[in-house]
C-alpha positions in Angstrom: 9.8 5.6 36.0 10.0 5.4 39.8 9.5 8.9 39.9 6.4 9.1 38.1 5.0 5.9 39.7 5.7 8.1 43.1 3.6 11.2 41.9 0.8 9.1 40.5 0.4 7.1 43.8 -0.5 8.1 47.1 2.8 8.3 49.5 1.5 4.4 51.3 0.7 3.0 48.0 4.2 4.5 46.3 7.2 1.8 45.8 9.1 3.9 48.2 7.1 3.7 51.2 8.7 1.7 53.9 6.3 -0.8 55.0 5.5 -2.1 51.2 9.2 -2.5 51.1 9.1 -4.7 54.2 5.6 -6.4 53.0 7.5 -6.7 49.2 11.5 -6.2 49.2 11.6 -7.5 45.7 10.4 -3.7 44.8 13.5 -1.7 44.4 16.2 -2.5 41.8 16.6 -3.7 38.4 16.3 -7.2 39.3 13.1 -7.2 40.2 12.0 -5.2 36.6 14.1 -8.2 35.0 11.9 -10.3 37.0 8.3 -8.5 36.2 9.1 -8.4 32.9 10.5 -12.3 32.8 6.6 -13.0 34.1 4.7 -10.9 32.1 6.4 -12.3 28.9 5.1 -15.7 30.2 1.6 -15.1 31.8 1.1 -13.1 27.9 2.8 -16.3 25.9 0.5 -18.4 28.4 -3.0 -16.5 27.0 -1.6 -16.5 23.3 -1.4 -20.3 23.6 -4.5 -20.8 25.2 -6.3 -18.7 22.2 -4.5 -20.5 19.8 -5.5 -24.1 21.6 -8.9 -22.8 22.7 -9.6 -22.0 18.0 -7.9 -25.7 17.7 -10.4 -27.2 19.6 -13.3 -25.4 18.7 -12.6 -25.5 15.2 -13.8 -22.1 15.1 -13.9 -20.2 11.6 -11.7 -17.0 12.3 -13.0 -14.4 9.5 -13.6 -10.6 9.2 -11.7 -8.1 10.8 -9.2 -8.1 13.4 -11.8 -7.0 16.4 -13.3 -10.3 15.5 -10.3 -12.4 15.4 -9.0 -11.5 18.6 -12.7 -11.6 20.5 -13.2 -15.3 18.8 -9.4 -16.5 20.2 -8.8 -14.0 23.2 -12.0 -13.8 25.2 -12.1 -17.2 27.0 -8.3 -17.1 27.9 -8.8 -13.5 29.2 -11.4 -14.6 31.2 -9.4 -18.0 33.1 -6.6 -14.9 33.8 -8.7 -12.6 35.5 -10.8 -15.6 37.3 -7.3 -17.2 38.6 -5.8 -13.6 39.3 -8.9 -12.8 41.5 -8.5 -16.1 43.7 -4.8 -15.4 44.2 -5.8 -11.8 45.2 -8.4 -13.3 47.4 -6.2 -15.5 49.2 -3.5 -13.5 49.1 -5.2 -11.2 51.1 -6.9 -14.3 53.4 -3.1 -15.7 54.7 -2.4 -11.9 55.4 -2.8 -12.1 59.1 -1.9 -15.4 59.8 1.8 -14.2 58.1 2.1 -11.6 60.9 1.1 -13.9 63.8 3.9 -16.3 62.3 5.9 -13.6 62.8 4.6 -13.1 66.3 4.4 -9.3 65.1 0.3 -9.2 65.3 0.3 -8.5 69.0 2.4 -5.5 68.7 1.2 -3.9 65.6 -2.1 -4.1 67.4 -0.5 -2.2 70.6 0.7 0.5 68.4 -1.1 3.7 67.5 -2.8 2.9 64.3 -0.2 -0.3 63.7 -2.6 -3.0 62.9 -4.7 -0.3 59.9 -1.8 0.8 58.8 -0.3 -3.4 58.3 -3.7 -4.3 56.9 -3.4 -1.4 54.0 0.1 -2.3 53.3 -0.7 -5.6 52.9 -3.3 -5.0 50.6 -1.4 -3.1 48.4 1.4 -5.3 48.3 -1.0 -7.6 46.9 -1.0 -5.8 43.5 2.8 -5.8 43.4 2.9 -9.6 44.0 0.2 -9.6 41.3 2.3 -7.4 39.0 2.5 -9.8 35.9 -0.9 -11.1 35.7 -2.3 -7.6 36.3 -0.4 -6.1 33.6 -1.5 -8.8 31.6 -5.2 -8.1 31.9 -5.0 -4.6 31.1 -2.9 -5.4 28.0 -5.4 -7.3 26.7 -8.3 -4.5 28.0 -6.1 -2.4 25.6 -6.2 -4.5 22.5 -9.4 -4.9 22.6 -10.4 -1.7 23.2 -7.9 -0.8 20.3 -10.0 -2.8 17.8 -13.6 -1.9 19.1 -12.1 2.1 18.2 -10.7 1.0 14.9 -14.0 -0.7 14.3 -15.6 2.5 14.9 -14.9 3.4 11.5 -16.4 1.2 9.5 -18.8 1.6 7.1 -17.4 5.5 6.0 -17.2 6.4 9.8 -21.0 6.2 10.0 -21.0 2.7 12.6 -21.8 5.3 15.6 -25.0 5.8 13.7 -26.0 2.5 13.2 -25.4 1.6 16.5 -27.1 4.1 17.9 -30.1 3.5 15.4 -30.7 -0.5 16.2 -30.6 0.1 19.7 -33.7 -0.6 22.1 -35.1 1.6 22.1 -32.6 4.0 19.5 -30.9 6.9 20.9 -32.1 10.4 20.8 -28.6 11.1 19.8 -26.4 9.4 17.4 -23.5 11.3 19.4 -24.6 9.8 22.6 -22.9 6.8 21.3 -19.2 7.6 21.1 -20.0 9.2 24.6 -21.0 5.6 26.1 -18.4 3.7 24.4 -15.7 6.2 25.6 -17.2 6.0 29.2 -17.4 2.0 28.9 -13.7 2.3 28.1 -12.7 4.3 30.7 -15.0 1.9 33.1 -14.0 -0.9 31.9 -10.1 -0.2 32.1 -10.6 0.6 35.8 -12.9 -2.5 37.0 -10.2 -5.2 36.7 -8.2 -3.0 39.4 -11.3 -2.3 41.6 -12.6 -6.2 41.3 -8.9 -7.4 42.6 -8.9 -4.7 45.5 -12.3 -5.5 46.4 -10.8 -9.4 46.2 -8.3 -8.6 48.6 -9.9 -6.6 50.8 -12.5 -9.4 51.6 -9.7 -11.7 52.0 -8.2 -9.5 54.6 -11.7 -8.7 56.4 -12.2 -12.7 56.7 -8.6 -13.3 57.5 -9.3 -10.8 60.7 -13.0 -11.4 61.6 -12.1 -15.6 61.5 -9.3 -16.4 63.6 -9.7 -20.1 62.3 -7.2 -20.6 59.0 -10.2 -23.5 57.8 -13.1 -21.3 57.8 -11.5 -18.6 56.2 -10.6 -21.8 53.9 -13.6 -23.1 53.4 -15.6 -19.5 52.9 -13.7 -18.4 50.7 -13.5 -21.3 49.1 -17.3 -21.6 48.5 -17.6 -17.8 47.6 -15.1 -18.6 44.9 -16.9 -21.4 43.6 -20.3 -19.1 43.7 -18.3 -17.0 41.3 -17.1 -19.2 39.1 -20.6 -20.9 38.7 -22.3 -17.4 38.0 -19.9 -17.0 35.6 -20.1 -20.3 34.0 -24.6 -20.1 33.8 -24.3 -16.4 32.9 -22.2 -16.6 30.1 -24.0 -19.9 28.6 -27.7 -18.0 29.5 -26.0 -14.5 27.4 -24.4 -16.7 24.6 -27.9 -18.3 24.0 -29.3 -15.0 24.5 -26.9 -13.3 21.9 -27.5 -16.0 19.4 -31.7 -16.3 19.8 -33.4 -14.8 16.7 -35.3 -12.4 19.0 -34.7 -11.0 22.2 -36.3 -8.7 24.1 -36.5 -9.1 27.7 -37.4 -7.2 30.5 -35.8 -6.1 33.8 -34.5 -9.9 34.5 -32.3 -9.9 31.4 -31.2 -6.2 31.7 -30.2 -7.3 35.3 -28.6 -10.6 34.1 -26.2 -8.7 31.2 -25.4 -5.8 34.2 -24.3 -8.5 36.7 -22.7 -10.2 34.5 -20.9 -7.6 33.0 -19.8 -5.9 36.0 -18.9 -9.2 38.0 -18.9 -12.0 36.2 -16.7 -11.2 32.6 -15.2 -7.5 34.2 -16.9 -5.8 30.8 -15.2 -8.0 28.1 -18.4 -8.1 26.5 -18.7 -4.1 26.3 -14.7 -4.4 24.6 -15.9 -5.9 21.9 -18.4 -3.8 19.6 -20.2 -6.5 17.8 -21.3 -7.8 21.6 -21.8 -4.1 22.6 -24.2 -3.4 19.2 -26.1 -6.5 20.5 -26.4 -6.0 23.6 -28.0 -2.4 22.8 -30.2 -3.8 20.2 -31.5 -6.8 22.1 -31.9 -5.9 26.1 -34.2 -3.1 26.4 -32.4 0.3 27.4 -29.0 -1.7 27.2 -27.2 1.2 26.2 -27.4 2.9 30.2 -25.9 -0.8 31.4 -22.7 1.5 30.6 -24.1 3.4 33.5 -24.8 0.6 35.7 -21.2 -0.4 34.9 -19.8 3.1 35.9 -22.1 3.0 39.1 -20.9 -1.1 40.2 -17.3 0.4 40.1 -17.8 3.0 42.2 -19.9 0.5 44.8 -17.1 -1.7 44.3 -14.8 1.1 45.5 -16.3 2.1 48.5 -17.0 -1.4 49.1 -13.3 -2.5 49.3 -12.5 0.6 51.7 -15.0 -0.1 54.0 -13.8 -3.5 54.2 -10.8 -2.5 54.6 -11.7 -0.1 57.3 -13.9 -2.8 59.4 -10.8 -5.5 59.1 -8.8 -2.2 60.8 -11.5 -2.0 63.3 -11.9 -5.4 64.6 -8.2 -6.0 64.5 -7.9 -3.1 67.0 -11.0 -4.5 69.2 -10.5 -8.2 68.8 -7.2 -9.2 67.8 
């Protein structure tokens, strides 16, 4: 497994990298793997318990197929896990420079050629290793949703793709586009959590470098997290009302709301349920193209994360 990871990742992101070994000394050895397995089991157990309690509190009548049961039980626990992990990624990034200053190694790193850049990049990558258990749980939940979604596509004698494409607004020119768009959606939604966490960690590092006062970093970060949580909650409420309405065919504002929520609010969970995805295509004009918009957002977020990390390195070298 370690050989496969070292082969898949660039040298500076692999567990064998000495800087990463310095940042996360528990990467190597059987003890680290057992610890990760225990943490993953605990996170999954908490998500499962959260799903059970939500069903009990909401009095949800779970019926229908497996996909509907999973969706009605685990959507909100999965969303809560994502938001908590995003906040942790940001705060770990925001604490990166302060840790180096406490060790009295920050000025030495800045004086070394590319020292600040390498140190910040190692800190950035180490955040994923520190959050390995919740990140793995997020991806496992998404794979579970994706599997149930693909199973649902076989309904009605395999004609589900025809039905979805015909109900789209406007109808797709060819039903064969439906499996292609769904496949693209699954690929994007499996990558989007990693990119969202990367961007959050990079933003935290950038603020830690740009703002020397830890209180300023904390207050600005808290404001950003509250704004994102408010957007997620308000948009979820609006979209839930929209999906339950008798008719819904808005314009550009409706399209933008769905795209923003899917890409930044619930990170595409809405597109990992075939029923919700079919309703979006049916109710939102050109809703089928939201998948393409999510792919573009993924690329922009990736570029933003890389750009913020590069900017943080330049600021560190100039200002300290």
